[in-house]
N, CA, C and O atoms as a Maestro MAE file, in Angstrom:
{
 s_m_m2io_version
 :::
 2.0.0
}

f_m_ct {
 s_m_title
 :::
 protein
 m_atom[336] {
  # First column is atom index #
  i_m_mmod_type
  r_m_x_coord
  r_m_y_coord
  r_m_z_coord
  i_m_residue_number
  s_m_chain_name
  s_m_pdb_residue_name
  s_m_pdb_atom_name
  i_m_atomic_number
  :::
  1 25 -3.770 -23.856 -10.414 1 A "MET " " N  " 7
  2 3 -3.896 -22.425 -10.612 1 A "MET " " CA " 6
  3 2 -4.826 -22.149 -11.774 1 A "MET " " C  " 6
  4 15 -4.999 -22.983 -12.663 1 A "MET " " O  " 8
  5 25 -5.419 -20.971 -11.755 2 A "ALA " " N  " 7
  6 3 -6.326 -20.568 -12.824 2 A "ALA " " CA " 6
  7 2 -5.545 -20.010 -14.007 2 A "ALA " " C  " 6
  8 15 -4.372 -19.656 -13.890 2 A "ALA " " O  " 8
  9 25 -6.220 -19.941 -15.136 3 A "GLN " " N  " 7
  10 3 -5.623 -19.356 -16.337 3 A "GLN " " CA " 6
  11 2 -6.364 -18.074 -16.665 3 A "GLN " " C  " 6
  12 15 -7.514 -17.881 -16.270 3 A "GLN " " O  " 8
  13 25 -5.689 -17.210 -17.390 4 A "LEU " " N  " 7
  14 3 -6.245 -15.928 -17.770 4 A "LEU " " CA " 6
  15 2 -5.943 -15.689 -19.234 4 A "LEU " " C  " 6
  16 15 -4.811 -15.886 -19.675 4 A "LEU " " O  " 8
  17 25 -6.943 -15.266 -19.994 5 A "LEU " " N  " 7
  18 3 -6.766 -14.978 -21.409 5 A "LEU " " CA " 6
  19 2 -7.071 -13.507 -21.633 5 A "LEU " " C  " 6
  20 15 -8.130 -13.016 -21.242 5 A "LEU " " O  " 8
  21 25 -6.146 -12.813 -22.261 6 A "VAL " " N  " 7
  22 3 -6.343 -11.391 -22.563 6 A "VAL " " CA " 6
  23 2 -6.350 -11.241 -24.072 6 A "VAL " " C  " 6
  24 15 -5.394 -11.624 -24.747 6 A "VAL " " O  " 8
  25 25 -7.425 -10.687 -24.595 7 A "ARG " " N  " 7
  26 3 -7.559 -10.524 -26.050 7 A "ARG " " CA " 6
  27 2 -7.335 -9.073 -26.463 7 A "ARG " " C  " 6
  28 15 -7.381 -8.156 -25.642 7 A "ARG " " O  " 8
  29 25 -7.091 -8.894 -27.755 8 A "ASN " " N  " 7
  30 3 -6.994 -7.562 -28.365 8 A "ASN " " CA " 6
  31 2 -5.913 -6.685 -27.729 8 A "ASN " " C  " 6
  32 15 -6.155 -5.517 -27.426 8 A "ASN " " O  " 8
  33 25 -4.738 -7.245 -27.531 9 A "VAL " " N  " 7
  34 3 -3.613 -6.489 -26.991 9 A "VAL " " CA " 6
  35 2 -2.853 -5.871 -28.157 9 A "VAL " " C  " 6
  36 15 -2.529 -6.558 -29.125 9 A "VAL " " O  " 8
  37 25 -2.573 -4.593 -28.066 10 A "ASP " " N  " 7
  38 3 -1.860 -3.884 -29.133 10 A "ASP " " CA " 6
  39 2 -0.477 -4.491 -29.367 10 A "ASP " " C  " 6
  40 15 0.182 -4.944 -28.431 10 A "ASP " " O  " 8
  41 25 -0.052 -4.492 -30.618 11 A "GLU " " N  " 7
  42 3 1.262 -5.032 -30.980 11 A "GLU " " CA " 6
  43 2 2.377 -4.294 -30.244 11 A "GLU " " C  " 6
  44 15 3.367 -4.903 -29.841 11 A "GLU " " O  " 8
  45 25 2.216 -2.989 -30.070 12 A "ASP " " N  " 7
  46 3 3.224 -2.194 -29.362 12 A "ASP " " CA " 6
  47 2 3.357 -2.672 -27.912 12 A "ASP " " C  " 6
  48 15 4.466 -2.754 -27.382 12 A "ASP " " O  " 8
  49 25 2.248 -2.980 -27.286 13 A "VAL " " N  " 7
  50 3 2.269 -3.467 -25.905 13 A "VAL " " CA " 6
  51 2 2.963 -4.828 -25.839 13 A "VAL " " C  " 6
  52 15 3.750 -5.088 -24.928 13 A "VAL " " O  " 8
  53 25 2.669 -5.686 -26.803 14 A "ILE " " N  " 7
  54 3 3.316 -6.999 -26.854 14 A "ILE " " CA " 6
  55 2 4.830 -6.848 -27.021 14 A "ILE " " C  " 6
  56 15 5.603 -7.531 -26.349 14 A "ILE " " O  " 8
  57 25 5.245 -5.962 -27.906 15 A "ALA " " N  " 7
  58 3 6.675 -5.743 -28.141 15 A "ALA " " CA " 6
  59 2 7.355 -5.230 -26.872 15 A "ALA " " C  " 6
  60 15 8.452 -5.673 -26.531 15 A "ALA " " O  " 8
  61 25 6.712 -4.308 -26.180 16 A "ARG " " N  " 7
  62 3 7.293 -3.772 -24.942 16 A "ARG " " CA " 6
  63 2 7.345 -4.841 -23.857 16 A "ARG " " C  " 6
  64 15 8.302 -4.904 -23.086 16 A "ARG " " O  " 8
  65 25 6.316 -5.679 -23.799 17 A "LEU " " N  " 7
  66 3 6.298 -6.763 -22.821 17 A "LEU " " CA " 6
  67 2 7.420 -7.759 -23.106 17 A "LEU " " C  " 6
  68 15 8.101 -8.209 -22.184 17 A "LEU " " O  " 8
  69 25 7.614 -8.104 -24.378 18 A "LYS " " N  " 7
  70 3 8.700 -9.019 -24.750 18 A "LYS " " CA " 6
  71 2 10.050 -8.441 -24.339 18 A "LYS " " C  " 6
  72 15 10.888 -9.145 -23.776 18 A "LYS " " O  " 8
  73 25 10.257 -7.158 -24.621 19 A "ALA " " N  " 7
  74 3 11.529 -6.516 -24.282 19 A "ALA " " CA " 6
  75 2 11.739 -6.489 -22.767 19 A "ALA " " C  " 6
  76 15 12.839 -6.751 -22.281 19 A "ALA " " O  " 8
  77 25 10.692 -6.176 -22.041 20 A "ARG " " N  " 7
  78 3 10.787 -6.127 -20.579 20 A "ARG " " CA " 6
  79 2 11.085 -7.513 -20.009 20 A "ARG " " C  " 6
  80 15 11.924 -7.664 -19.120 20 A "ARG " " O  " 8
  81 25 10.395 -8.509 -20.527 21 A "ALA " " N  " 7
  82 3 10.614 -9.884 -20.074 21 A "ALA " " CA " 6
  83 2 12.054 -10.316 -20.333 21 A "ALA " " C  " 6
  84 15 12.697 -10.908 -19.467 21 A "ALA " " O  " 8
  85 25 12.553 -10.018 -21.527 22 A "ALA " " N  " 7
  86 3 13.924 -10.383 -21.870 22 A "ALA " " CA " 6
  87 2 14.920 -9.670 -20.954 22 A "ALA " " C  " 6
  88 15 15.897 -10.271 -20.506 22 A "ALA " " O  " 8
  89 25 14.671 -8.404 -20.680 23 A "ALA " " N  " 7
  90 3 15.565 -7.634 -19.818 23 A "ALA " " CA " 6
  91 2 15.591 -8.198 -18.397 23 A "ALA " " C  " 6
  92 15 16.607 -8.111 -17.707 23 A "ALA " " O  " 8
  93 25 14.477 -8.773 -17.969 24 A "ASN " " N  " 7
  94 3 14.388 -9.335 -16.614 24 A "ASN " " CA " 6
  95 2 14.674 -10.832 -16.581 24 A "ASN " " C  " 6
  96 15 14.565 -11.463 -15.530 24 A "ASN " " O  " 8
  97 25 15.043 -11.409 -17.741 25 A "GLY " " N  " 7
  98 3 15.377 -12.822 -17.796 25 A "GLY " " CA " 6
  99 2 14.186 -13.737 -17.528 25 A "GLY " " C  " 6
  100 15 14.337 -14.810 -16.943 25 A "GLY " " O  " 8
  101 25 12.997 -13.303 -17.962 26 A "ARG " " N  " 7
  102 3 11.786 -14.091 -17.747 26 A "ARG " " CA " 6
  103 2 11.061 -14.299 -19.064 26 A "ARG " " C  " 6
  104 15 11.313 -13.612 -20.054 26 A "ARG " " O  " 8
  105 25 10.167 -15.252 -19.047 27 A "SER " " N  " 7
  106 3 9.278 -15.429 -20.196 27 A "SER " " CA " 6
  107 2 8.222 -14.325 -20.144 27 A "SER " " C  " 6
  108 15 8.055 -13.655 -19.125 27 A "SER " " O  " 8
  109 25 7.512 -14.148 -21.264 28 A "MET " " N  " 7
  110 3 6.428 -13.159 -21.266 28 A "MET " " CA " 6
  111 2 5.375 -13.528 -20.220 28 A "MET " " C  " 6
  112 15 4.843 -12.659 -19.529 28 A "MET " " O  " 8
  113 25 5.085 -14.802 -20.114 29 A "GLU " " N  " 7
  114 3 4.083 -15.252 -19.140 29 A "GLU " " CA " 6
  115 2 4.516 -14.932 -17.712 29 A "GLU " " C  " 6
  116 15 3.719 -14.444 -16.910 29 A "GLU " " O  " 8
  117 25 5.779 -15.207 -17.399 30 A "ALA " " N  " 7
  118 3 6.292 -14.907 -16.059 30 A "ALA " " CA " 6
  119 2 6.306 -13.404 -15.802 30 A "ALA " " C  " 6
  120 15 6.028 -12.949 -14.692 30 A "ALA " " O  " 8
  121 25 6.632 -12.644 -16.836 31 A "GLU " " N  " 7
  122 3 6.652 -11.189 -16.687 31 A "GLU " " CA " 6
  123 2 5.242 -10.661 -16.412 31 A "GLU " " C  " 6
  124 15 5.057 -9.783 -15.570 31 A "GLU " " O  " 8
  125 25 4.266 -11.194 -17.117 32 A "LEU " " N  " 7
  126 3 2.868 -10.792 -16.880 32 A "LEU " " CA " 6
  127 2 2.432 -11.131 -15.460 32 A "LEU " " C  " 6
  128 15 1.774 -10.325 -14.802 32 A "LEU " " O  " 8
  129 25 2.795 -12.319 -14.987 33 A "ARG " " N  " 7
  130 3 2.439 -12.691 -13.604 33 A "ARG " " CA " 6
  131 2 3.036 -11.702 -12.618 33 A "ARG " " C  " 6
  132 15 2.370 -11.284 -11.671 33 A "ARG " " O  " 8
  133 25 4.293 -11.328 -12.839 34 A "GLU " " N  " 7
  134 3 4.954 -10.379 -11.940 34 A "GLU " " CA " 6
  135 2 4.292 -9.004 -12.010 34 A "GLU " " C  " 6
  136 15 4.090 -8.363 -10.978 34 A "GLU " " O  " 8
  137 25 3.956 -8.552 -13.201 35 A "LEU " " N  " 7
  138 3 3.294 -7.251 -13.353 35 A "LEU " " CA " 6
  139 2 1.942 -7.232 -12.642 35 A "LEU " " C  " 6
  140 15 1.597 -6.249 -11.985 35 A "LEU " " O  " 8
  141 25 1.194 -8.295 -12.771 36 A "ILE " " N  " 7
  142 3 -0.108 -8.371 -12.106 36 A "ILE " " CA " 6
  143 2 0.070 -8.391 -10.592 36 A "ILE " " C  " 6
  144 15 -0.612 -7.665 -9.869 36 A "ILE " " O  " 8
  145 25 1.004 -9.238 -10.114 37 A "ARG " " N  " 7
  146 3 1.249 -9.317 -8.672 37 A "ARG " " CA " 6
  147 2 1.678 -7.969 -8.101 37 A "ARG " " C  " 6
  148 15 1.159 -7.535 -7.072 37 A "ARG " " O  " 8
  149 25 2.625 -7.303 -8.768 38 A "ALA " " N  " 7
  150 3 3.130 -6.017 -8.283 38 A "ALA " " CA " 6
  151 2 2.043 -4.947 -8.328 38 A "ALA " " C  " 6
  152 15 1.931 -4.127 -7.417 38 A "ALA " " O  " 8
  153 25 1.263 -4.959 -9.368 39 A "GLY " " N  " 7
  154 3 0.185 -3.978 -9.473 39 A "GLY " " CA " 6
  155 2 -0.845 -4.135 -8.380 39 A "GLY " " C  " 6
  156 15 -1.304 -3.144 -7.811 39 A "GLY " " O  " 8
  157 25 -1.213 -5.363 -8.079 40 A "LEU " " N  " 7
  158 3 -2.198 -5.592 -7.013 40 A "LEU " " CA " 6
  159 2 -1.611 -5.312 -5.648 40 A "LEU " " C  " 6
  160 15 -2.313 -4.826 -4.761 40 A "LEU " " O  " 8
  161 25 -0.342 -5.610 -5.465 41 A "SER " " N  " 7
  162 3 0.322 -5.322 -4.195 41 A "SER " " CA " 6
  163 2 0.373 -3.821 -3.950 41 A "SER " " C  " 6
  164 15 0.134 -3.366 -2.831 41 A "SER " " O  " 8
  165 25 0.684 -3.044 -4.993 42 A "ALA " " N  " 7
  166 3 0.738 -1.580 -4.859 42 A "ALA " " CA " 6
  167 2 -0.634 -1.030 -4.500 42 A "ALA " " C  " 6
  168 15 -0.742 -0.110 -3.689 42 A "ALA " " O  " 8
  169 25 -1.684 -1.587 -5.098 43 A "THR " " N  " 7
  170 3 -3.036 -1.146 -4.777 43 A "THR " " CA " 6
  171 2 -3.346 -1.440 -3.322 43 A "THR " " C  " 6
  172 15 -3.938 -0.611 -2.630 43 A "THR " " O  " 8
  173 25 -2.949 -2.620 -2.851 44 A "HIS " " N  " 7
  174 3 -3.192 -2.997 -1.461 44 A "HIS " " CA " 6
  175 2 -2.463 -2.045 -0.519 44 A "HIS " " C  " 6
  176 15 -3.026 -1.613 0.488 44 A "HIS " " O  " 8
  177 25 -1.211 -1.715 -0.842 45 A "GLN " " N  " 7
  178 3 -0.444 -0.782 -0.016 45 A "GLN " " CA " 6
  179 2 -1.103 0.584 0.021 45 A "GLN " " C  " 6
  180 15 -1.173 1.215 1.076 45 A "GLN " " O  " 8
  181 25 -1.589 1.046 -1.130 46 A "ALA " " N  " 7
  182 3 -2.269 2.348 -1.179 46 A "ALA " " CA " 6
  183 2 -3.513 2.327 -0.306 46 A "ALA " " C  " 6
  184 15 -3.806 3.306 0.381 46 A "ALA " " O  " 8
  185 25 -4.251 1.215 -0.328 47 A "ASP " " N  " 7
  186 3 -5.437 1.088 0.515 47 A "ASP " " CA " 6
  187 2 -5.062 1.140 1.993 47 A "ASP " " C  " 6
  188 15 -5.759 1.759 2.796 47 A "ASP " " O  " 8
  189 25 -3.952 0.484 2.346 48 A "ARG " " N  " 7
  190 3 -3.517 0.483 3.750 48 A "ARG " " CA " 6
  191 2 -3.107 1.879 4.200 48 A "ARG " " C  " 6
  192 15 -3.419 2.283 5.320 48 A "ARG " " O  " 8
  193 25 -2.406 2.626 3.334 49 A "TRP " " N  " 7
  194 3 -2.016 3.987 3.691 49 A "TRP " " CA " 6
  195 2 -3.230 4.903 3.798 49 A "TRP " " C  " 6
  196 15 -3.270 5.793 4.648 49 A "TRP " " O  " 8
  197 25 -4.213 4.684 2.939 50 A "ALA " " N  " 7
  198 3 -5.433 5.483 3.017 50 A "ALA " " CA " 6
  199 2 -6.143 5.233 4.346 50 A "ALA " " C  " 6
  200 15 -6.632 6.171 4.975 50 A "ALA " " O  " 8
  201 25 -6.198 3.983 4.769 51 A "GLU " " N  " 7
  202 3 -6.814 3.642 6.065 51 A "GLU " " CA " 6
  203 2 -6.023 4.254 7.218 51 A "GLU " " C  " 6
  204 15 -6.607 4.767 8.172 51 A "GLU " " O  " 8
  205 25 -4.699 4.200 7.128 52 A "PHE " " N  " 7
  206 3 -3.859 4.829 8.158 52 A "PHE " " CA " 6
  207 2 -4.150 6.328 8.241 52 A "PHE " " C  " 6
  208 15 -4.283 6.880 9.333 52 A "PHE " " O  " 8
  209 25 -4.248 6.981 7.085 53 A "GLY " " N  " 7
  210 3 -4.544 8.413 7.064 53 A "GLY " " CA " 6
  211 2 -5.902 8.719 7.682 53 A "GLY " " C  " 6
  212 15 -6.059 9.703 8.405 53 A "GLY " " O  " 8
  213 25 -6.878 7.869 7.391 54 A "ARG " " N  " 7
  214 3 -8.219 8.063 7.953 54 A "ARG " " CA " 6
  215 2 -8.179 7.949 9.474 54 A "ARG " " C  " 6
  216 15 -8.776 8.764 10.176 54 A "ARG " " O  " 8
  217 25 -7.474 6.934 9.983 55 A "LEU " " N  " 7
  218 3 -7.374 6.757 11.431 55 A "LEU " " CA " 6
  219 2 -6.585 7.891 12.081 55 A "LEU " " C  " 6
  220 15 -6.911 8.323 13.187 55 A "LEU " " O  " 8
  221 25 -5.555 8.369 11.401 56 A "ALA " " N  " 7
  222 3 -4.785 9.502 11.930 56 A "ALA " " CA " 6
  223 2 -5.657 10.751 12.017 56 A "ALA " " C  " 6
  224 15 -5.576 11.496 12.995 56 A "ALA " " O  " 8
  225 25 -6.480 10.983 11.016 57 A "ASP " " N  " 7
  226 3 -7.396 12.137 11.041 57 A "ASP " " CA " 6
  227 2 -8.371 12.040 12.207 57 A "ASP " " C  " 6
  228 15 -8.653 13.036 12.873 57 A "ASP " " O  " 8
  229 25 -8.883 10.839 12.451 58 A "ILE " " N  " 7
  230 3 -9.806 10.642 13.572 58 A "ILE " " CA " 6
  231 2 -9.096 10.923 14.892 58 A "ILE " " C  " 6
  232 15 -9.637 11.587 15.776 58 A "ILE " " O  " 8
  233 25 -7.882 10.407 15.008 59 A "SER " " N  " 7
  234 3 -7.114 10.615 16.233 59 A "SER " " CA " 6
  235 2 -6.834 12.093 16.475 59 A "SER " " C  " 6
  236 15 -6.962 12.581 17.598 59 A "SER " " O  " 8
  237 25 -6.456 12.794 15.424 60 A "LEU " " N  " 7
  238 3 -6.206 14.232 15.571 60 A "LEU " " CA " 6
  239 2 -7.468 14.984 15.967 60 A "LEU " " C  " 6
  240 15 -7.427 15.891 16.798 60 A "LEU " " O  " 8
  241 25 -8.570 14.607 15.376 61 A "ALA " " N  " 7
  242 3 -9.837 15.262 15.704 61 A "ALA " " CA " 6
  243 2 -10.209 15.020 17.160 61 A "ALA " " C  " 6
  244 15 -10.755 15.905 17.820 61 A "ALA " " O  " 8
  245 25 -9.914 13.821 17.662 62 A "MET " " N  " 7
  246 3 -10.246 13.509 19.052 62 A "MET " " CA " 6
  247 2 -9.394 14.302 20.032 62 A "MET " " C  " 6
  248 15 -9.872 14.667 21.106 62 A "MET " " O  " 8
  249 25 -8.150 14.575 19.685 63 A "THR " " N  " 7
  250 3 -7.261 15.281 20.611 63 A "THR " " CA " 6
  251 2 -7.294 16.790 20.410 63 A "THR " " C  " 6
  252 15 -6.809 17.537 21.259 63 A "THR " " O  " 8
  253 25 -7.856 17.241 19.306 64 A "ALA " " N  " 7
  254 3 -7.894 18.679 19.044 64 A "ALA " " CA " 6
  255 2 -8.795 19.407 20.037 64 A "ALA " " C  " 6
  256 15 -8.555 20.572 20.353 64 A "ALA " " O  " 8
  257 25 -9.817 18.735 20.523 65 A "ASN " " N  " 7
  258 3 -10.763 19.363 21.452 65 A "ASN " " CA " 6
  259 2 -10.472 18.988 22.899 65 A "ASN " " C  " 6
  260 15 -11.381 18.917 23.727 65 A "ASN " " O  " 8
  261 25 -9.219 18.751 23.192 66 A "ARG " " N  " 7
  262 3 -8.813 18.391 24.549 66 A "ARG " " CA " 6
  263 2 -9.107 19.555 25.488 66 A "ARG " " C  " 6
  264 15 -8.783 20.700 25.173 66 A "ARG " " O  " 8
  265 25 -9.719 19.275 26.640 67 A "PRO " " N  " 7
  266 3 -10.022 20.367 27.584 67 A "PRO " " CA " 6
  267 2 -8.747 21.043 28.065 67 A "PRO " " C  " 6
  268 15 -7.706 20.393 28.159 67 A "PRO " " O  " 8
  269 25 -8.806 22.327 28.367 68 A "PRO " " N  " 7
  270 3 -7.625 23.034 28.874 68 A "PRO " " CA " 6
  271 2 -7.108 22.361 30.146 68 A "PRO " " C  " 6
  272 15 -7.883 22.010 31.037 68 A "PRO " " O  " 8
  273 25 -5.808 22.190 30.214 69 A "GLY " " N  " 7
  274 3 -5.203 21.588 31.390 69 A "GLY " " CA " 6
  275 2 -5.175 20.069 31.375 69 A "GLY " " C  " 6
  276 15 -4.560 19.455 32.247 69 A "GLY " " O  " 8
  277 25 -5.835 19.447 30.391 70 A "ALA " " N  " 7
  278 3 -5.830 17.986 30.320 70 A "ALA " " CA " 6
  279 2 -4.442 17.518 29.916 70 A "ALA " " C  " 6
  280 15 -3.726 18.211 29.193 70 A "ALA " " O  " 8
  281 25 -4.069 16.334 30.390 71 A "ALA " " N  " 7
  282 3 -2.744 15.780 30.107 71 A "ALA " " CA " 6
  283 2 -2.613 15.453 28.624 71 A "ALA " " C  " 6
  284 15 -3.570 15.022 27.980 71 A "ALA " " O  " 8
  285 25 -1.418 15.665 28.098 72 A "THR " " N  " 7
  286 3 -1.139 15.289 26.711 72 A "THR " " CA " 6
  287 2 -0.828 13.803 26.661 72 A "THR " " C  " 6
  288 15 -0.621 13.166 27.694 72 A "THR " " O  " 8
  289 25 -0.798 13.262 25.465 73 A "ALA " " N  " 7
  290 3 -0.466 11.846 25.294 73 A "ALA " " CA " 6
  291 2 0.924 11.550 25.841 73 A "ALA " " C  " 6
  292 15 1.139 10.509 26.462 73 A "ALA " " O  " 8
  293 25 1.864 12.455 25.615 74 A "GLU " " N  " 7
  294 3 3.227 12.254 26.110 74 A "GLU " " CA " 6
  295 2 3.249 12.207 27.631 74 A "GLU " " C  " 6
  296 15 3.950 11.383 28.219 74 A "GLU " " O  " 8
  297 25 2.480 13.093 28.275 75 A "GLU " " N  " 7
  298 3 2.434 13.106 29.734 75 A "GLU " " CA " 6
  299 2 1.811 11.822 30.282 75 A "GLU " " C  " 6
  300 15 2.275 11.274 31.282 75 A "GLU " " O  " 8
  301 25 0.757 11.349 29.617 76 A "LEU " " N  " 7
  302 3 0.109 10.109 30.056 76 A "LEU " " CA " 6
  303 2 1.045 8.921 29.894 76 A "LEU " " C  " 6
  304 15 1.082 8.047 30.760 76 A "LEU " " O  " 8
  305 25 1.803 8.872 28.800 77 A "GLN " " N  " 7
  306 3 2.763 7.786 28.617 77 A "GLN " " CA " 6
  307 2 3.850 7.835 29.681 77 A "GLN " " C  " 6
  308 15 4.235 6.801 30.228 77 A "GLN " " O  " 8
  309 25 4.341 9.024 29.973 78 A "ARG " " N  " 7
  310 3 5.386 9.172 30.978 78 A "ARG " " CA " 6
  311 2 4.880 8.693 32.336 78 A "ARG " " C  " 6
  312 15 5.582 7.972 33.045 78 A "ARG " " O  " 8
  313 25 3.659 9.095 32.697 79 A "GLU " " N  " 7
  314 3 3.075 8.664 33.964 79 A "GLU " " CA " 6
  315 2 2.948 7.156 34.021 79 A "GLU " " C  " 6
  316 15 3.231 6.540 35.048 79 A "GLU " " O  " 8
  317 25 2.519 6.557 32.910 80 A "SER " " N  " 7
  318 3 2.352 5.107 32.858 80 A "SER " " CA " 6
  319 2 3.683 4.394 33.058 80 A "SER " " C  " 6
  320 15 3.755 3.388 33.763 80 A "SER " " O  " 8
  321 25 4.734 4.917 32.436 81 A "ARG " " N  " 7
  322 3 6.054 4.319 32.600 81 A "ARG " " CA " 6
  323 2 6.556 4.435 34.041 81 A "ARG " " C  " 6
  324 15 7.163 3.506 34.574 81 A "ARG " " O  " 8
  325 25 6.295 5.579 34.659 82 A "GLU " " N  " 7
  326 3 6.762 5.809 36.019 82 A "GLU " " CA " 6
  327 2 6.029 4.921 37.012 82 A "GLU " " C  " 6
  328 15 6.580 4.594 38.064 82 A "GLU " " O  " 8
  329 25 4.803 4.523 36.703 83 A "GLU " " N  " 7
  330 3 4.028 3.678 37.612 83 A "GLU " " CA " 6
  331 2 4.537 2.247 37.625 83 A "GLU " " C  " 6
  332 15 4.279 1.517 38.582 83 A "GLU " " O  " 8
  333 25 5.246 1.830 36.600 84 A "ARG " " N  " 7
  334 3 5.727 0.442 36.521 84 A "ARG " " CA " 6
  335 2 6.856 0.165 37.425 84 A "ARG " " C  " 6
  336 15 7.357 -0.959 37.460 84 A "ARG " " O  " 8
  :::
 }
 m_bond[335] {
  # First column is bond index #
  i_m_from
  i_m_to
  i_m_order
  :::
  1 1 2 1
  2 2 3 1
  3 3 4 2
  4 3 5 1
  5 5 6 1
  6 6 7 1
  7 7 8 2
  8 7 9 1
  9 9 10 1
  10 10 11 1
  11 11 12 2
  12 11 13 1
  13 13 14 1
  14 14 15 1
  15 15 16 2
  16 15 17 1
  17 17 18 1
  18 18 19 1
  19 19 20 2
  20 19 21 1
  21 21 22 1
  22 22 23 1
  23 23 24 2
  24 23 25 1
  25 25 26 1
  26 26 27 1
  27 27 28 2
  28 27 29 1
  29 29 30 1
  30 30 31 1
  31 31 32 2
  32 31 33 1
  33 33 34 1
  34 34 35 1
  35 35 36 2
  36 35 37 1
  37 37 38 1
  38 38 39 1
  39 39 40 2
  40 39 41 1
  41 41 42 1
  42 42 43 1
  43 43 44 2
  44 43 45 1
  45 45 46 1
  46 46 47 1
  47 47 48 2
  48 47 49 1
  49 49 50 1
  50 50 51 1
  51 51 52 2
  52 51 53 1
  53 53 54 1
  54 54 55 1
  55 55 56 2
  56 55 57 1
  57 57 58 1
  58 58 59 1
  59 59 60 2
  60 59 61 1
  61 61 62 1
  62 62 63 1
  63 63 64 2
  64 63 65 1
  65 65 66 1
  66 66 67 1
  67 67 68 2
  68 67 69 1
  69 69 70 1
  70 70 71 1
  71 71 72 2
  72 71 73 1
  73 73 74 1
  74 74 75 1
  75 75 76 2
  76 75 77 1
  77 77 78 1
  78 78 79 1
  79 79 80 2
  80 79 81 1
  81 81 82 1
  82 82 83 1
  83 83 84 2
  84 83 85 1
  85 85 86 1
  86 86 87 1
  87 87 88 2
  88 87 89 1
  89 89 90 1
  90 90 91 1
  91 91 92 2
  92 91 93 1
  93 93 94 1
  94 94 95 1
  95 95 96 2
  96 95 97 1
  97 97 98 1
  98 98 99 1
  99 99 100 2
  100 99 101 1
  101 101 102 1
  102 102 103 1
  103 103 104 2
  104 103 105 1
  105 105 106 1
  106 106 107 1
  107 107 108 2
  108 107 109 1
  109 109 110 1
  110 110 111 1
  111 111 112 2
  112 111 113 1
  113 113 114 1
  114 114 115 1
  115 115 116 2
  116 115 117 1
  117 117 118 1
  118 118 119 1
  119 119 120 2
  120 119 121 1
  121 121 122 1
  122 122 123 1
  123 123 124 2
  124 123 125 1
  125 125 126 1
  126 126 127 1
  127 127 128 2
  128 127 129 1
  129 129 130 1
  130 130 131 1
  131 131 132 2
  132 131 133 1
  133 133 134 1
  134 134 135 1
  135 135 136 2
  136 135 137 1
  137 137 138 1
  138 138 139 1
  139 139 140 2
  140 139 141 1
  141 141 142 1
  142 142 143 1
  143 143 144 2
  144 143 145 1
  145 145 146 1
  146 146 147 1
  147 147 148 2
  148 147 149 1
  149 149 150 1
  150 150 151 1
  151 151 152 2
  152 151 153 1
  153 153 154 1
  154 154 155 1
  155 155 156 2
  156 155 157 1
  157 157 158 1
  158 158 159 1
  159 159 160 2
  160 159 161 1
  161 161 162 1
  162 162 163 1
  163 163 164 2
  164 163 165 1
  165 165 166 1
  166 166 167 1
  167 167 168 2
  168 167 169 1
  169 169 170 1
  170 170 171 1
  171 171 172 2
  172 171 173 1
  173 173 174 1
  174 174 175 1
  175 175 176 2
  176 175 177 1
  177 177 178 1
  178 178 179 1
  179 179 180 2
  180 179 181 1
  181 181 182 1
  182 182 183 1
  183 183 184 2
  184 183 185 1
  185 185 186 1
  186 186 187 1
  187 187 188 2
  188 187 189 1
  189 189 190 1
  190 190 191 1
  191 191 192 2
  192 191 193 1
  193 193 194 1
  194 194 195 1
  195 195 196 2
  196 195 197 1
  197 197 198 1
  198 198 199 1
  199 199 200 2
  200 199 201 1
  201 201 202 1
  202 202 203 1
  203 203 204 2
  204 203 205 1
  205 205 206 1
  206 206 207 1
  207 207 208 2
  208 207 209 1
  209 209 210 1
  210 210 211 1
  211 211 212 2
  212 211 213 1
  213 213 214 1
  214 214 215 1
  215 215 216 2
  216 215 217 1
  217 217 218 1
  218 218 219 1
  219 219 220 2
  220 219 221 1
  221 221 222 1
  222 222 223 1
  223 223 224 2
  224 223 225 1
  225 225 226 1
  226 226 227 1
  227 227 228 2
  228 227 229 1
  229 229 230 1
  230 230 231 1
  231 231 232 2
  232 231 233 1
  233 233 234 1
  234 234 235 1
  235 235 236 2
  236 235 237 1
  237 237 238 1
  238 238 239 1
  239 239 240 2
  240 239 241 1
  241 241 242 1
  242 242 243 1
  243 243 244 2
  244 243 245 1
  245 245 246 1
  246 246 247 1
  247 247 248 2
  248 247 249 1
  249 249 250 1
  250 250 251 1
  251 251 252 2
  252 251 253 1
  253 253 254 1
  254 254 255 1
  255 255 256 2
  256 255 257 1
  257 257 258 1
  258 258 259 1
  259 259 260 2
  260 259 261 1
  261 261 262 1
  262 262 263 1
  263 263 264 2
  264 263 265 1
  265 265 266 1
  266 266 267 1
  267 267 268 2
  268 267 269 1
  269 269 270 1
  270 270 271 1
  271 271 272 2
  272 271 273 1
  273 273 274 1
  274 274 275 1
  275 275 276 2
  276 275 277 1
  277 277 278 1
  278 278 279 1
  279 279 280 2
  280 279 281 1
  281 281 282 1
  282 282 283 1
  283 283 284 2
  284 283 285 1
  285 285 286 1
  286 286 287 1
  287 287 288 2
  288 287 289 1
  289 289 290 1
  290 290 291 1
  291 291 292 2
  292 291 293 1
  293 293 294 1
  294 294 295 1
  295 295 296 2
  296 295 297 1
  297 297 298 1
  298 298 299 1
  299 299 300 2
  300 299 301 1
  301 301 302 1
  302 302 303 1
  303 303 304 2
  304 303 305 1
  305 305 306 1
  306 306 307 1
  307 307 308 2
  308 307 309 1
  309 309 310 1
  310 310 311 1
  311 311 312 2
  312 311 313 1
  313 313 314 1
  314 314 315 1
  315 315 316 2
  316 315 317 1
  317 317 318 1
  318 318 319 1
  319 319 320 2
  320 319 321 1
  321 321 322 1
  322 322 323 1
  323 323 324 2
  324 323 325 1
  325 325 326 1
  326 326 327 1
  327 327 328 2
  328 327 329 1
  329 329 330 1
  330 330 331 1
  331 331 332 2
  332 331 333 1
  333 333 334 1
  334 334 335 1
  335 335 336 2
  :::
 }
}
């Protein structure tokens, strides 16, 4: 595994990290690894939700201009099920 060095960390941040690590029963190093992992995971989740929202917007835009009398998605699904 790689190593990471962080310089110029405020004493207050170090004290809070020590307290958090102790509360979670971990070393400061383990606590930092968890904080980094969780932070990157949250960013990844936010990216996935943003992509979902983008695709949902596209889907809505495609169905908003449906010609009058055209079947809805629910009707098409029902027909597909009945054909089986």
